[in-house]
N, C-alpha and C positions, 0 to 999 in steps of 0.2 A: 233254330237251335241246331248247333253242330254236335254230332254224336262221335264217339271215338271211332277211329278209322277201321279197327277190326270189326266193330258192329256195323259200320257202313258197308264193308265188304260182304258180310253175312246177309245184310238186308238186300244188297244188290243181287246176290245169288238167288234169294227167294223171289225177288221181283222178276228176274229173268225166267225162273222156273214157272212162276205164275203166268207170265205172258205167253210162254210156250203152251201151257195147258189151256189158256184162254183161246188160243189159236187152234186147238184140237190135237195137239201133239202130246206125247208122253214124255215127261221130264222127271229125272231123278237126280237129286243133289248127292254128290259123292262124299265119301269120308274126307275129313280135313287133311289126311296125309296122302292123298292121291296127287301125285306130281303133275301139275299143269292142267288138270281136269277138274272142273267144279261141277259140271252137269253132264249127264248122259241123256241124250234125247233120241227119240225114234218117232216115226209116223205111226198111225194107228194100225196100218197093215204090217208093221214090223219089216218092211222091205228096205228101209234106210235108217241107219243109226249114225249119230254124230257125237262128237265131244265138244264141250264148250269151256273156255276159260273166261271167267267174268272179271272185269275190272270196273271199279266203281269210284266216282267222285261225288262230292256232296254239293258242289257249287254250280251245277248245270253248265260247266265249261265243256269245251270240246277237246280236252286234252287229258291224258291219263299217263300215269307212271307205271313202267314195267321194269323187269330186269333183263339182263342180256340172254337169259335162257330162251326168251321168245324168238331169238334169231335162229335157233336150232331145233325147236319143237314145231315141226311143220308136217302137215298131212292134208290131203284133199278132204278129209272128213273131220278136221279140227278147225274150230272157229273161235274168235273172240267176240264177246258181246260186251261192249263198253257202255256202262250205264251211268247216267248223270241224274242223281236223285232230285236235285232242286229242293224246293220248299216242301214242307210237310203236307200241304194241301194240293201239291202238284203231282201229276203223273210223271214218273221217270221217263227220260228219253233214252233211246237205245241206238247204238251204232253197231251193226253186225258186219264183221270183217273176217274174210278167210285168213287162216294162219299164214299162208304164203305172202299175202299182202302186208301183214303186220311185220313179218320177218324182214322183208325187203325195205319197207318204210323205216323201221327202227334202225336197221343197219346203215342205210343211206344217210338218214338225218343225224345219227350219232357220228358218222364219219365227217360230215360237214361241220358239226359242232367242234370236233377235235381239230379240224383245219382252220377254224375261225379263231382269231386271237381273242382272249378274254380281257379282263380288266387290266389296264395299263399295258396292253399289248402282249401280255403273257400267254403262253400256250396252255390250253386246257389239259388237265391230267385225266387220262383214261380211267373209267370206272364202270361199274356194272349197271348203272342207271340208264334206262332208255325211256323215251317219251313217244307216245302215239297221239296224233291229233287228226281231226277230220274237219278242218275249217270250212270246207265247201259243202259239208253234209252229203258227201258222195255215198256214205254208208248208213245214213240216217234211216232207221226203221226198215232196213233191207232184209227182213225175215225171209224173203224168197231165196236169198243166197244159200240158206241152209239146205235147200232141196228136200225138205220134209213134206 
């Protein structure tokens, strides 16, 4: 059963916060109007804190949609957790990626898309949509990258 995308996004945030808690970290979901930050997380010793932007898809694919703001919102303590919910009886899968990697990947792939002819050889028109994918599972379940 496919749920509305807003609810899928909210579910993704709660799944990520639950997974962080399950791993012994402290996770707090931020208010909806916090730009670029969905979760604040820290280790139990409070010696390291990070911010997380969650992106969720429902189809267990390894590709997610972002906007162009991801190319400029970069920090050593800011991460993306890409969640693929899959079926209702399946555990979500997570790809944990540093924000610098996301910014570089999306900028590069969008530039390649703009340079590649579209239908009937027409040039693509620039827009704010960006895509991130992890086809080789380089970031699959890489919770260690958070440094918590």
